[in-house]
One Martini backbone bead per residue (centre of mass of N, CA, C, O) as a GRO file, in nm:
protein
  292
    1MET     BB    1  -3.958  -3.804   4.786
    2THR     BB    2  -4.204  -3.534   4.870
    3ILE     BB    3  -4.284  -3.196   4.800
    4LEU     BB    4  -4.557  -2.987   4.908
    5VAL     BB    5  -4.693  -2.676   4.764
    6THR     BB    6  -4.872  -2.423   4.879
    7GLY     BB    7  -4.930  -2.137   4.740
    8SER     BB    8  -4.759  -2.153   4.454
    9THR     BB    9  -4.865  -1.857   4.300
   10GLY     BB   10  -4.775  -1.676   4.510
   11THR     BB   11  -4.565  -1.475   4.674
   12ILE     BB   12  -4.452  -1.714   4.853
   13GLY     BB   13  -4.453  -1.970   4.689
   14THR     BB   14  -4.250  -1.874   4.468
   15GLN     BB   15  -4.014  -1.848   4.674
   16VAL     BB   16  -4.003  -2.134   4.765
   17LEU     BB   17  -3.949  -2.263   4.490
   18ALA     BB   18  -3.686  -2.109   4.429
   19PHE     BB   19  -3.527  -2.230   4.682
   20LEU     BB   20  -3.564  -2.533   4.599
   21ASP     BB   21  -3.408  -2.496   4.368
   22GLY     BB   22  -3.136  -2.732   4.325
   23HIS     BB   23  -3.171  -2.959   4.583
   24GLY     BB   24  -3.300  -3.246   4.482
   25ALA     BB   25  -3.600  -3.226   4.505
   26GLU     BB   26  -3.917  -3.328   4.503
   27VAL     BB   27  -4.168  -3.119   4.346
   28ARG     BB   28  -4.487  -2.988   4.437
   29ALA     BB   29  -4.778  -2.793   4.305
   30LEU     BB   30  -5.050  -2.639   4.418
   31THR     BB   31  -5.336  -2.602   4.185
   32ARG     BB   32  -5.621  -2.503   4.015
   33THR     BB   33  -5.420  -2.445   3.739
   34PRO     BB   34  -5.195  -2.645   3.584
   35ASP     BB   35  -5.213  -2.536   3.276
   36LYS     BB   36  -5.110  -2.233   3.368
   37ALA     BB   37  -4.870  -2.290   3.533
   38GLN     BB   38  -4.537  -2.140   3.630
   39PHE     BB   39  -4.259  -2.332   3.684
   40PRO     BB   40  -4.002  -2.462   3.767
   41ALA     BB   41  -3.802  -2.687   3.672
   42GLY     BB   42  -3.940  -2.996   3.802
   43VAL     BB   43  -4.208  -2.895   3.872
   44ALA     BB   44  -4.523  -3.034   3.981
   45ALA     BB   45  -4.835  -3.002   3.884
   46VAL     BB   46  -5.125  -2.992   4.113
   47HIS     BB   47  -5.438  -3.049   4.164
   48GLY     BB   48  -5.590  -2.812   4.390
   49ASP     BB   49  -5.785  -2.725   4.699
   50LEU     BB   50  -5.827  -2.637   5.032
   51SER     BB   51  -6.158  -2.642   5.002
   52ASP     BB   52  -6.086  -2.946   4.877
   53ILE     BB   53  -6.028  -3.229   5.048
   54ASP     BB   54  -6.016  -3.446   4.812
   55SER     BB   55  -5.776  -3.298   4.668
   56VAL     BB   56  -5.577  -3.303   4.903
   57ARG     BB   57  -5.559  -3.608   4.944
   58ALA     BB   58  -5.448  -3.664   4.654
   59ALA     BB   59  -5.197  -3.481   4.675
   60LEU     BB   60  -5.072  -3.642   4.929
   61THR     BB   61  -4.979  -3.865   4.764
   62GLY     BB   62  -4.640  -3.934   4.840
   63VAL     BB   63  -4.595  -3.733   5.064
   64SER     BB   64  -4.336  -3.606   5.310
   65THR     BB   65  -4.376  -3.290   5.261
   66LEU     BB   66  -4.515  -2.969   5.394
   67PHE     BB   67  -4.645  -2.672   5.260
   68LEU     BB   68  -4.854  -2.441   5.469
   69LEU     BB   69  -5.067  -2.210   5.291
   70VAL     BB   70  -5.335  -2.011   5.394
   71PRO     BB   71  -5.569  -1.831   5.302
   72ASN     BB   72  -5.744  -1.533   5.337
   73ALA     BB   73  -6.036  -1.662   5.471
   74PRO     BB   74  -6.330  -1.758   5.619
   75ASP     BB   75  -6.203  -2.079   5.602
   76GLU     BB   76  -5.912  -2.104   5.711
   77LEU     BB   77  -5.934  -2.293   5.963
   78THR     BB   78  -6.048  -2.537   5.820
   79GLN     BB   79  -5.845  -2.584   5.604
   80ALA     BB   80  -5.596  -2.625   5.798
   81MET     BB   81  -5.700  -2.859   5.976
   82LEU     BB   82  -5.771  -3.063   5.745
   83THR     BB   83  -5.489  -3.071   5.619
   84LEU     BB   84  -5.336  -3.177   5.858
   85ASP     BB   85  -5.498  -3.434   5.898
   86ALA     BB   86  -5.442  -3.546   5.622
   87ALA     BB   87  -5.129  -3.554   5.654
   88ARG     BB   88  -5.130  -3.752   5.886
   89ALA     BB   89  -5.288  -3.982   5.727
   90ALA     BB   90  -5.054  -3.994   5.493
   91GLY     BB   91  -4.759  -3.969   5.637
   92VAL     BB   92  -4.644  -3.710   5.698
   93LYS     BB   93  -4.318  -3.605   5.839
   94GLY     BB   94  -4.353  -3.288   5.743
   95VAL     BB   95  -4.408  -2.937   5.846
   96VAL     BB   96  -4.475  -2.611   5.700
   97TYR     BB   97  -4.615  -2.330   5.876
   98LEU     BB   98  -4.795  -2.038   5.812
   99SER     BB   99  -4.826  -1.777   6.013
  100VAL     BB  100  -4.788  -1.517   6.271
  101PHE     BB  101  -4.684  -1.218   6.399
  102LYS     BB  102  -4.844  -1.173   6.709
  103GLY     BB  103  -5.094  -1.364   6.741
  104GLU     BB  104  -5.121  -1.398   7.059
  105ALA     BB  105  -5.208  -1.076   7.091
  106TYR     BB  106  -5.413  -1.056   6.825
  107THR     BB  107  -5.719  -1.159   6.907
  108ASP     BB  108  -5.899  -0.932   6.711
  109VAL     BB  109  -5.773  -1.074   6.457
  110PRO     BB  110  -5.885  -1.317   6.260
  111HIS     BB  111  -5.624  -1.431   6.113
  112PHE     BB  112  -5.457  -1.454   6.376
  113ALA     BB  113  -5.654  -1.641   6.541
  114SER     BB  114  -5.659  -1.878   6.345
  115LYS     BB  115  -5.345  -1.944   6.356
  116MET     BB  116  -5.347  -1.998   6.671
  117THR     BB  117  -5.532  -2.244   6.657
  118VAL     BB  118  -5.345  -2.415   6.475
  119GLU     BB  119  -5.118  -2.422   6.679
  120ARG     BB  120  -5.270  -2.571   6.897
  121MET     BB  121  -5.299  -2.832   6.731
  122ILE     BB  122  -5.009  -2.889   6.691
  123HIS     BB  123  -4.930  -2.916   7.003
  124ALA     BB  124  -5.159  -3.121   7.087
  125ALA     BB  125  -5.061  -3.339   6.854
  126GLU     BB  126  -4.759  -3.347   6.796
  127LEU     BB  127  -4.656  -3.223   6.537
  128PRO     BB  128  -4.421  -3.217   6.263
  129VAL     BB  129  -4.361  -2.879   6.302
  130THR     BB  130  -4.296  -2.568   6.139
  131ILE     BB  131  -4.323  -2.245   6.258
  132LEU     BB  132  -4.399  -1.957   6.077
  133ARG     BB  133  -4.380  -1.591   6.170
  134PRO     BB  134  -4.467  -1.341   5.993
  135ALA     BB  135  -4.459  -1.033   5.915
  136TYR     BB  136  -4.490  -0.782   5.754
  137PHE     BB  137  -4.469  -0.721   5.427
  138ILE     BB  138  -4.261  -0.538   5.234
  139GLN     BB  139  -4.399  -0.592   4.943
  140ASN     BB  140  -4.656  -0.442   4.992
  141ASP     BB  141  -4.507  -0.148   4.911
  142LEU     BB  142  -4.550  -0.154   4.607
  143ARG     BB  143  -4.836  -0.008   4.633
  144GLN     BB  144  -4.693   0.285   4.688
  145LYS     BB  145  -4.599   0.414   4.435
  146ASP     BB  146  -4.807   0.642   4.373
  147ALA     BB  147  -4.788   0.786   4.646
  148LEU     BB  148  -4.490   0.851   4.621
  149LEU     BB  149  -4.461   0.968   4.319
  150SER     BB  150  -4.737   1.152   4.314
  151GLY     BB  151  -4.802   1.232   4.643
  152GLY     BB  152  -4.553   1.222   4.853
  153VAL     BB  153  -4.647   0.950   5.016
  154TYR     BB  154  -4.706   0.734   5.274
  155GLY     BB  155  -5.004   0.516   5.268
  156MET     BB  156  -4.952   0.344   5.541
  157PRO     BB  157  -5.104   0.324   5.872
  158ILE     BB  158  -4.855   0.233   6.101
  159GLY     BB  159  -4.746   0.441   6.282
  160ASP     BB  160  -4.533   0.489   6.605
  161LYS     BB  161  -4.432   0.200   6.724
  162GLY     BB  162  -4.355  -0.035   6.522
  163ILE     BB  163  -4.209  -0.241   6.252
  164SER     BB  164  -4.077  -0.575   6.147
  165MET     BB  165  -4.037  -0.615   5.859
  166VAL     BB  166  -4.049  -0.860   5.587
  167ASP     BB  167  -3.908  -1.035   5.355
  168VAL     BB  168  -4.008  -1.263   5.116
  169ARG     BB  169  -3.724  -1.400   5.072
  170ASP     BB  170  -3.701  -1.493   5.371
  171ILE     BB  171  -3.943  -1.671   5.376
  172GLY     BB  172  -3.866  -1.873   5.147
  173GLU     BB  173  -3.592  -1.956   5.262
  174ALA     BB  174  -3.683  -2.065   5.533
  175ALA     BB  175  -3.889  -2.274   5.428
  176ALA     BB  176  -3.682  -2.431   5.258
  177ASN     BB  177  -3.491  -2.510   5.488
  178GLU     BB  178  -3.706  -2.669   5.651
  179LEU     BB  179  -3.802  -2.872   5.428
  180LEU     BB  180  -3.517  -2.998   5.381
  181ARG     BB  181  -3.472  -3.089   5.675
  182ARG     BB  182  -3.718  -3.279   5.685
  183GLU     BB  183  -3.680  -3.443   5.432
  184ARG     BB  184  -3.379  -3.554   5.517
  185ALA     BB  185  -3.494  -3.701   5.734
  186ASP     BB  186  -3.553  -4.018   5.886
  187ALA     BB  187  -3.752  -3.855   6.075
  188PRO     BB  188  -3.939  -3.704   6.268
  189ARG     BB  189  -3.950  -3.385   6.389
  190PRO     BB  190  -3.967  -3.153   6.603
  191HIS     BB  191  -4.095  -2.883   6.685
  192ALA     BB  192  -4.080  -2.539   6.545
  193THR     BB  193  -3.997  -2.180   6.601
  194TYR     BB  194  -4.029  -1.875   6.388
  195GLU     BB  195  -3.946  -1.549   6.349
  196LEU     BB  196  -4.029  -1.336   6.077
  197VAL     BB  197  -3.797  -1.070   6.046
  198GLY     BB  198  -3.668  -0.757   6.068
  199PRO     BB  199  -3.414  -0.510   6.152
  200ASP     BB  200  -3.641  -0.287   6.156
  201VAL     BB  201  -3.798   0.010   6.282
  202LEU     BB  202  -4.110   0.100   6.163
  203THR     BB  203  -4.228   0.421   6.105
  204ALA     BB  204  -4.362   0.705   5.997
  205ASP     BB  205  -4.098   0.859   6.016
  206THR     BB  206  -3.875   0.653   5.913
  207ILE     BB  207  -4.010   0.582   5.639
  208SER     BB  208  -4.023   0.870   5.525
  209ALA     BB  209  -3.722   0.920   5.541
  210LEU     BB  210  -3.630   0.687   5.364
  211TRP     BB  211  -3.777   0.769   5.110
  212SER     BB  212  -3.653   1.052   5.082
  213ASP     BB  213  -3.365   0.940   5.039
  214VAL     BB  214  -3.418   0.746   4.793
  215LEU     BB  215  -3.589   0.971   4.616
  216GLU     BB  216  -3.506   1.268   4.653
  217ARG     BB  217  -3.766   1.356   4.830
  218PRO     BB  218  -4.037   1.463   4.982
  219ILE     BB  219  -4.182   1.253   5.235
  220GLY     BB  220  -4.479   1.172   5.367
  221TYR     BB  221  -4.775   1.110   5.578
  222VAL     BB  222  -5.109   0.997   5.564
  223GLY     BB  223  -5.187   0.871   5.836
  224ASN     BB  224  -5.433   0.718   6.084
  225ASP     BB  225  -5.674   0.651   5.884
  226LEU     BB  226  -5.884   0.371   5.887
  227GLU     BB  227  -6.138   0.444   5.723
  228ALA     BB  228  -5.984   0.494   5.463
  229LEU     BB  229  -5.845   0.220   5.441
  230GLU     BB  230  -6.102   0.054   5.405
  231GLN     BB  231  -6.220   0.181   5.156
  232ARG     BB  232  -5.971   0.125   4.972
  233LEU     BB  233  -5.995  -0.195   5.009
  234LYS     BB  234  -6.292  -0.227   4.894
  235ALA     BB  235  -6.195  -0.171   4.589
  236PHE     BB  236  -6.027  -0.475   4.589
  237GLY     BB  237  -6.228  -0.618   4.803
  238PRO     BB  238  -6.372  -0.749   5.048
  239ALA     BB  239  -6.510  -0.629   5.338
  240TRP     BB  240  -6.395  -0.833   5.551
  241LEU     BB  241  -6.096  -0.782   5.465
  242ALA     BB  242  -6.081  -0.489   5.523
  243TYR     BB  243  -6.148  -0.505   5.820
  244ASP     BB  244  -5.919  -0.700   5.902
  245MET     BB  245  -5.694  -0.493   5.821
  246ARG     BB  246  -5.779  -0.270   6.011
  247LEU     BB  247  -5.735  -0.425   6.275
  248MET     BB  248  -5.441  -0.470   6.233
  249MET     BB  249  -5.356  -0.168   6.213
  250ARG     BB  250  -5.457  -0.091   6.498
  251ARG     BB  251  -5.245  -0.259   6.644
  252TYR     BB  252  -4.997  -0.135   6.535
  253GLN     BB  253  -5.073   0.154   6.651
  254GLU     BB  254  -5.093   0.056   6.954
  255ASP     BB  255  -4.838  -0.187   6.976
  256GLY     BB  256  -4.700  -0.307   6.756
  257ALA     BB  257  -4.407  -0.504   6.580
  258ILE     BB  258  -4.138  -0.598   6.757
  259ALA     BB  259  -3.837  -0.729   6.738
  260THR     BB  260  -3.597  -0.910   6.880
  261ASP     BB  261  -3.279  -1.001   6.900
  262ALA     BB  262  -3.327  -1.309   6.923
  263GLU     BB  263  -3.515  -1.335   6.672
  264ILE     BB  264  -3.302  -1.230   6.471
  265ALA     BB  265  -3.083  -1.445   6.528
  266ARG     BB  266  -3.239  -1.698   6.468
  267LEU     BB  267  -3.294  -1.622   6.169
  268THR     BB  268  -3.003  -1.598   6.086
  269ALA     BB  269  -2.937  -1.907   6.134
  270LEU     BB  270  -3.139  -2.012   5.918
  271LEU     BB  271  -3.028  -1.843   5.678
  272GLY     BB  272  -2.711  -1.743   5.702
  273HIS     BB  273  -2.824  -1.439   5.723
  274ALA     BB  274  -2.929  -1.151   5.736
  275PRO     BB  275  -3.192  -0.976   5.726
  276ARG     BB  276  -3.348  -0.792   5.525
  277SER     BB  277  -3.387  -0.473   5.439
  278TYR     BB  278  -3.575  -0.200   5.362
  279ARG     BB  279  -3.375  -0.046   5.193
  280ASP     BB  280  -3.311  -0.266   4.992
  281PHE     BB  281  -3.591  -0.262   4.872
  282ALA     BB  282  -3.631   0.052   4.812
  283GLU     BB  283  -3.394   0.066   4.603
  284GLY     BB  284  -3.500  -0.147   4.408
  285ALA     BB  285  -3.766  -0.017   4.349
  286ALA     BB  286  -3.669   0.270   4.255
  287ALA     BB  287  -3.503   0.145   4.013
  288THR     BB  288  -3.735   0.021   3.866
  289TRP     BB  289  -3.919   0.277   3.839
  290ALA     BB  290  -3.708   0.433   3.677
  291ALA     BB  291  -3.681   0.230   3.436
  292ALA     BB  292  -4.000   0.261   3.357
   0.00000   0.00000   0.00000
C-alpha cells in the first residue's frame, strides 16, 4: 500500500519525505506541478491541490496512509475537512495531521482556531489519526539573518513569556515515524496526539544572549512592536496573513507557549532522541552564513 504526503514541496513536507526515505514504504507526493518537483528517488509525484477536491479524490486512490498538511489559507478549514472526509471515503486506514501547539488556548488566532475545529472533527468522527501539534518553527529564524548580521538585533517580537520553538527536522521525523507505524499496522489504530516542541524556553532576553554568544558580538532585541511586524509581513504576503501572524505573536507576548516536561518526554520517546535545541540550529546557521 501507499503513503501520500501533502505539502510535499514545503518546509515540512520535504523533511517528512527525507525521513521516510529508505524505510521501504511506497510514497507519493501531492504537488501542483509534478513535472517540476524534485523528490527523493522512489517518491512518485502526483498532481493535486487541496483546494481542488476532485484532484484530492483522484490522488487518494490506492492510498493507505495520509500525511495531511494544509496551508495557511483563507479556506484552510474547508480544505482540511473535505480532505479528511475524502480519505475516509477512500478507505485510508491512517492519517497524520499537522495541527498547532496551544491551539486550544489561542482561540482568537485564525489558523489556530481552524486547526482546533479540524481536531474536533477528528475526535467526533473517531478517525484513525495522529495529531501533531508543532510549536513555532525554529527555522523561521533563518529569516533573521540580515537583522542579526547587519542590524545587530534579533528581529522577531517574541516577548518575554517564553516559547518552546521546535526544529523542523523533529517535525519531519515525528511525522515519518507515525506514518510508518500506521502504515505497517494490520488495522486502523486509535487516535494519538503529540506536542512537537523544543527543550528551550526562548524569550527576548535568552534568545538575544544566545545569538550574542554564537555570533560573538552583541545582539539586541527589536522590541515588541506588533504594528511594525505586521507592516513588514505585508511586504511579503497578503494583508490577512500578516494580521493573522500579528495576532499569533500578540498571544506569544501575552501568554507564551512553553512546553511541559511531560510533553518533551513524550516527544523524546516518539523520536528516539531528545528534541533538537535552538543552539544546535543557531550554531549551524551561523556556520553556514560565515561560509557564504
